[in-house]
C-alpha positions in Angstrom: 83.2 -135.6 85.1 85.5 -136.2 82.2 83.6 -137.0 79.0 85.5 -139.4 76.8 84.5 -140.1 73.2 86.3 -142.6 70.9 86.6 -141.4 67.3 85.8 -143.9 64.6 88.0 -142.2 62.0 90.4 -144.9 61.0 88.3 -146.1 58.1 88.0 -142.6 56.8 91.7 -142.2 56.8 92.2 -145.5 55.0 89.9 -144.2 52.2 91.6 -140.9 51.9 93.7 -140.5 48.8 97.4 -139.7 49.4 98.3 -138.0 46.2 98.1 -134.4 47.4 101.5 -132.6 47.8 102.1 -130.5 50.9 104.8 -128.0 51.7 107.1 -128.3 54.7 105.5 -129.5 57.9 106.2 -126.2 59.8 104.5 -123.9 57.4 101.4 -126.0 56.9 100.8 -126.9 60.6 101.4 -123.4 61.9 98.9 -121.9 59.5 96.3 -124.7 59.9 96.5 -124.6 63.7 95.5 -120.9 63.6 92.6 -121.6 61.3 91.4 -124.5 63.6 91.7 -122.2 66.7 89.2 -120.0 65.0 86.9 -122.9 64.0 86.8 -124.2 67.6 86.8 -120.7 69.3 89.7 -122.0 71.3 92.5 -120.0 73.0 95.4 -122.4 72.7 96.7 -125.4 70.8 99.6 -127.8 70.8 100.8 -130.4 68.3 102.8 -133.3 69.5 104.8 -135.4 67.0 105.6 -139.1 67.6 109.2 -140.2 67.4 109.8 -143.7 68.7 108.1 -144.2 72.0 107.7 -140.5 72.8 105.7 -137.5 71.9 107.7 -134.4 71.2 106.1 -131.0 72.0 106.5 -129.4 68.5 104.0 -126.6 67.7 102.1 -124.3 70.0 99.9 -121.2 69.8 98.2 -119.3 72.6 96.2 -116.2 71.8 96.3 -114.9 75.4 100.1 -115.3 75.8 101.2 -114.6 72.2 101.7 -116.8 69.1 104.3 -119.0 70.8 104.2 -119.8 74.5 107.1 -117.6 75.6 109.9 -120.2 75.6 108.1 -122.6 77.9 110.5 -125.4 78.8 108.3 -128.1 77.3 109.7 -127.2 73.9 112.8 -129.1 74.9 111.0 -132.0 76.5 109.2 -135.2 75.5 106.3 -137.2 76.9 106.3 -141.0 77.0 103.4 -142.7 75.1 101.7 -144.1 78.2 98.6 -143.5 80.4 100.3 -141.0 82.7 99.6 -137.8 80.7 96.6 -136.8 78.7 98.4 -136.6 75.3 100.3 -139.8 76.1 97.0 -141.6 76.8 95.5 -140.4 73.6 98.5 -141.6 71.6 98.4 -145.0 73.3 94.6 -145.5 73.2 93.9 -143.7 69.8 90.8 -142.2 71.6 89.8 -138.6 71.6 89.3 -137.0 75.0 87.0 -134.1 75.8 87.6 -132.7 79.3 85.4 -129.9 80.7 88.0 -129.0 83.4 91.5 -130.5 83.5 91.8 -129.6 87.2 88.8 -131.8 87.9 89.8 -135.1 86.3 88.5 -138.0 88.3 90.9 -140.3 90.1 89.2 -143.1 88.2 91.1 -142.1 85.1 94.8 -143.1 84.7 95.9 -139.8 83.2 96.5 -136.5 84.9 97.0 -132.9 83.8 100.5 -131.6 84.0 100.2 -128.2 85.7 103.8 -127.0 85.0 102.8 -124.9 81.9 100.2 -123.1 83.9 102.5 -122.5 86.8 105.3 -121.1 84.7 103.2 -119.0 82.3 100.4 -117.8 84.6 97.8 -119.2 82.1 94.8 -121.2 83.5 94.0 -124.2 81.4 90.4 -125.4 81.8 88.5 -127.2 79.0 90.5 -129.4 76.6 90.0 -131.6 73.6 92.8 -133.9 72.5 92.7 -136.1 69.4 95.2 -138.6 67.8 96.6 -138.1 64.3 96.7 -141.5 62.6 97.9 -142.5 59.2 96.1 -144.9 56.8 97.8 -147.9 58.3 96.5 -147.1 61.7 99.8 -145.9 63.0 100.0 -143.0 65.5 101.8 -139.9 64.1 101.0 -137.3 66.7 98.4 -135.7 68.9 96.4 -132.5 68.5 95.4 -130.6 71.6 93.1 -127.5 71.9 92.3 -125.7 75.2 89.8 -123.2 76.6 86.9 -122.9 74.2 85.3 -119.5 74.8 81.8 -118.2 74.4 80.9 -114.6 75.4 84.2 -114.3 77.3 83.6 -117.5 79.4 85.5 -120.8 79.1 83.1 -123.6 78.2 83.5 -127.3 77.5 84.2 -128.5 73.9 81.1 -130.0 72.3 80.5 -133.1 70.2 80.3 -130.8 67.2 83.8 -129.5 68.1 84.9 -133.1 68.1 83.6 -133.6 64.6 85.4 -130.5 63.4 88.6 -131.7 65.0 88.1 -135.1 63.4 87.9 -133.5 60.0 91.0 -131.4 60.7 93.1 -134.4 61.9 92.2 -136.3 58.7 93.4 -133.4 56.6 96.5 -133.0 58.7 97.6 -136.7 58.3 99.0 -136.4 54.8 100.8 -133.2 55.7 102.5 -134.8 58.7 103.5 -137.9 56.8 105.0 -135.9 54.0 106.5 -133.3 56.3 108.2 -135.9 58.6 109.7 -137.7 55.6 110.9 -134.5 53.9 112.3 -133.1 57.2 114.2 -136.2 58.1 115.5 -136.7 54.6 116.8 -133.2 54.3 118.3 -133.2 57.9 120.1 -136.4 56.8 121.6 -134.5 53.9 122.9 -131.9 56.4 124.5 -134.7 58.5 126.3 -136.0 55.5 127.7 -132.6 54.7 128.9 -132.2 58.4 130.7 -135.5 58.4 132.6 -134.8 55.2 133.5 -131.1 55.9 135.0 -130.3 59.3 134.3 -126.6 58.7 130.6 -127.3 57.9 129.3 -127.5 61.4 125.7 -128.0 62.4 125.7 -124.6 64.0 126.8 -123.1 60.6 123.8 -124.7 58.9 121.5 -123.6 61.7 122.7 -120.0 61.6 122.4 -119.8 57.8 118.9 -121.2 58.0 117.8 -118.7 60.6 119.6 -115.8 59.0 117.8 -116.5 55.7 114.4 -116.9 57.3 114.8 -113.5 59.2 116.0 -111.9 55.9 113.0 -113.2 54.0 110.7 -111.8 56.7 112.0 -108.3 56.1 112.1 -108.8 52.3 108.5 -109.9 52.2 107.3 -107.0 54.4 107.4 -104.7 51.4 108.2 -107.1 48.5 109.5 -105.7 45.2 107.8 -106.9 42.0 110.8 -109.1 41.3 110.3 -110.9 44.6 106.6 -111.2 44.0 107.3 -112.7 40.5 109.7 -115.2 42.2 106.9 -116.3 44.5 104.4 -116.5 41.7 106.8 -118.9 39.9 107.3 -120.9 43.1 103.5 -121.4 43.5 102.8 -121.7 39.7 100.7 -118.5 39.5 100.1 -116.3 36.6 101.4 -112.7 36.5 98.0 -111.3 37.4 97.5 -113.5 40.5 98.4 -112.3 43.9 100.5 -114.2 46.4 98.8 -114.5 49.8 100.2 -114.4 53.3 100.0 -118.2 53.7 102.1 -118.8 50.6 104.7 -116.3 51.9 104.8 -118.2 55.2 105.2 -121.4 53.3 108.1 -120.1 51.3 109.8 -118.8 54.5 109.4 -122.1 56.3 110.5 -124.2 53.3 113.6 -122.1 53.1 114.6 -122.8 56.7 114.5 -126.5 55.9 115.8 -126.4 52.3 118.8 -124.3 53.1 120.3 -126.9 55.4 122.0 -129.2 52.8 123.3 -126.4 50.6 126.8 -127.8 50.7 126.0 -131.5 50.6 128.0 -131.8 47.4 131.2 -131.3 49.3 130.8 -134.9 50.5 131.9 -135.9 47.0 135.0 -133.7 47.0 138.4 -135.1 47.9 139.3 -134.7 51.6 142.7 -133.4 50.5 141.0 -130.4 49.0 138.3 -130.0 51.6 140.8 -130.1 54.5 143.6 -128.1 52.9 144.6 -125.3 55.3 146.0 -122.9 52.7 144.8 -121.3 49.5 143.5 -123.7 46.8 145.3 -123.9 43.4 143.3 -123.1 40.3 142.8 -126.8 39.6 141.7 -127.5 43.1 139.3 -124.5 43.0 137.6 -125.9 39.9 137.3 -129.2 41.6 135.8 -127.6 44.6 133.3 -125.7 42.5 131.8 -129.0 41.4 130.1 -129.3 44.8 127.2 -127.3 43.5 126.3 -129.6 40.7 127.1 -132.7 42.7 124.9 -131.5 45.6 122.0 -130.9 43.3 122.3 -134.4 41.8 122.4 -136.0 45.3 119.3 -134.2 46.4 117.5 -134.9 43.1 118.4 -138.6 43.3 117.1 -139.0 46.9 114.0 -136.8 46.6 111.7 -139.6 45.4 108.5 -137.8 46.3 109.6 -134.7 44.3 108.5 -132.4 47.1 108.4 -128.6 46.7 110.8 -128.2 49.6 113.1 -130.8 47.9 113.2 -128.8 44.7 114.0 -125.7 46.6 116.9 -127.5 48.3 118.2 -128.7 44.9 118.1 -125.2 43.5 119.8 -123.7 46.5 122.6 -126.3 46.4 123.0 -125.7 42.6 122.9 -122.0 42.4 124.0 -120.5 45.7 127.4 -119.5 44.2 125.9 -117.7 41.3 126.5 -113.9 41.3 124.2 -111.0 40.5 126.5 -109.8 37.7 126.8 -113.2 36.1 130.4 -114.0 37.2 129.5 -116.9 39.5 129.2 -120.6 38.9 128.2 -123.2 37.8 126.1 -121.7 35.0 127.0 -118.0 35.1 123.4 -117.0 35.8 122.7 -113.3 36.5 120.1 -111.1 38.1 116.6 -112.5 38.6 117.5 -115.6 36.6 119.1 -116.8 39.8 116.3 -118.4 42.0 115.3 -116.1 44.9 116.2 -118.8 47.5 119.7 -119.1 46.1 120.2 -115.3 46.1 119.1 -115.2 49.8 121.5 -118.1 50.7 124.4 -116.4 48.9 124.2 -113.4 51.2 123.8 -115.2 54.5 126.3 -117.9 53.6 129.0 -115.4 52.8 128.2 -113.4 56.0 128.6 -116.5 58.1 131.8 -117.5 56.4 133.2 -114.0 57.0 132.3 -114.0 60.7 133.6 -117.5 61.4 137.2 -118.3 62.4 139.0 -120.7 60.2 142.5 -122.2 60.3 143.5 -119.9 57.5 141.8 -116.7 58.7 140.5 -114.8 61.7 136.8 -114.1 62.0 135.6 -110.7 60.8 133.6 -108.5 63.2 129.9 -108.2 62.5 130.4 -104.6 61.3 133.2 -105.5 59.0 131.3 -108.4 57.5 128.2 -106.1 56.9 130.5 -103.6 55.2 131.8 -106.3 52.9 128.3 -107.4 52.0 127.3 -103.8 51.1 130.4 -103.5 48.9 129.4 -106.5 46.9 125.8 -105.2 46.4 125.0 -105.2 42.7 128.0 -107.3 41.8 127.9 -110.5 43.9 124.6 -109.9 45.6 121.0 -108.8 44.7 120.8 -105.2 45.9 117.3 -105.5 47.3 118.4 -108.5 49.4 121.4 -106.6 50.7 119.1 -103.7 51.6 116.9 -106.0 53.6 120.0 -107.6 55.2 121.3 -104.3 56.4 117.8 -103.3 57.7 117.9 -106.3 60.1 121.7 -106.4 60.8 121.0 -106.1 64.5 118.8 -109.2 64.4 121.5 -111.0 62.4 124.1 -110.1 65.0 121.8 -111.4 67.8 121.4 -114.7 66.0 125.1 -115.0 65.4 125.8 -114.4 69.1 123.2 -116.9 70.2 124.6 -119.7 67.9 128.3 -119.1 68.3 130.7 -122.0 67.8 
C-alpha cells in the first residue's frame, strides 16, 4: 500500500532567513543532490523545476546508470502540474509521498508511475520519496524525487526518518532555487537582447562559447597551475594558504556556463550601421565598437540588483574578454593574470568560434586552421596555459562545434 505523509514545513520556510547568497542553480543543485543521495542511501534522484503550469525535468543522477541518465528523452519533456503523475500530484497537493513500490500503486490513488524511463534505460524503479520545494510565500518551485533506497544490497522503502532528512534538504534548497531561477532568467534575457541587436550573435554562438569554455575549464582544473588556483581563491575570497575544494571548482565551472552567455550584450548599444556593416570598420568605427565592453558591463551591473556571484562574473567577462595577455587589448590594457580568469577563458573560445563561423565578409576557417591561429597567439593575445588546455581538448571542441553548427 502507498504510504502518504503530508509535510508541515511551510512555517519553517517562512521563518527561514533569505540573506544567504548561492551560486548558480546548476552547480549547487548537482552537488547537493549527490550529498543527499548519500544521506538517504538512494540510487537515483531527479529535480523538477516549475515553469508556469508545468514541471520541467531538470537535474538527474543515477548511480547505477552513471551520473546523468544517458540522454533519456524526459530531459526534453515536461509534466503538467496535475494528479496524473507522481511529481505532478506532489506539486499540486504540496504533500510528500513515500511509495514502497511504484509498480504497486493502488487504483485508489489518482497518480500513476510513468514506466517509460525504466523501459528505455533498463533500470527498475521500486521505492520512491517525492517532496515539494516551496518558497516562503507558499508557492511551489519544484519537486525533489529520490528512488531505490538500498540496505545490504536490497531495495527497501524510504522511512519517516528519510522524510525528515528530505524535509531539511528541501528547506535548504529553497533559497538556492529562488536565487538560481532569478539569476538564470535574468542572464538569459541579457543573451536575448544581444541576439536581437546583433544578427551575427546567434543563440548557437552563445551556446557554443558557453560549452567550449566549460569543457576548457574542466581540463584546466584537472591539473591547475598556481595562477589558476590563485584566481579561484580570489573568486571564493580565500587566503593564499587555503585550498580550493572540488565543490568550488564545480561551482566556478557552472557559473561560467551561465555568465558567459551575455558577453556581448553591450553591442545592443552600438549603432546598427556599425554592427551590420559588411566590410572592414574604419578606425573611428572600431573605437565605437570597442565601447561594447564597458557598455555591457554597465548594463549587467545596473540590472544585477541581487549582486550575485554569477552576475559579477558576467560583468567581468563582458568588460574584459577583449583584453590580451601582453597588455595590448581593451578597454583597460590589462595584462597577464590581472585579467580575470573567466575573461581569459572567454577570449580563447570566442575567437575560436569567430574564426570557425562563416560571415558575410569572410569564409569559415577549418577547425585545424583555427587551432593553429590560437596557438600562434599564445603568449601574446592568449594565456599560454589556457591555450595548452584548449589544444589538449581540441577534439572535444570540434565535436561541440559539429553538434551546434549553424
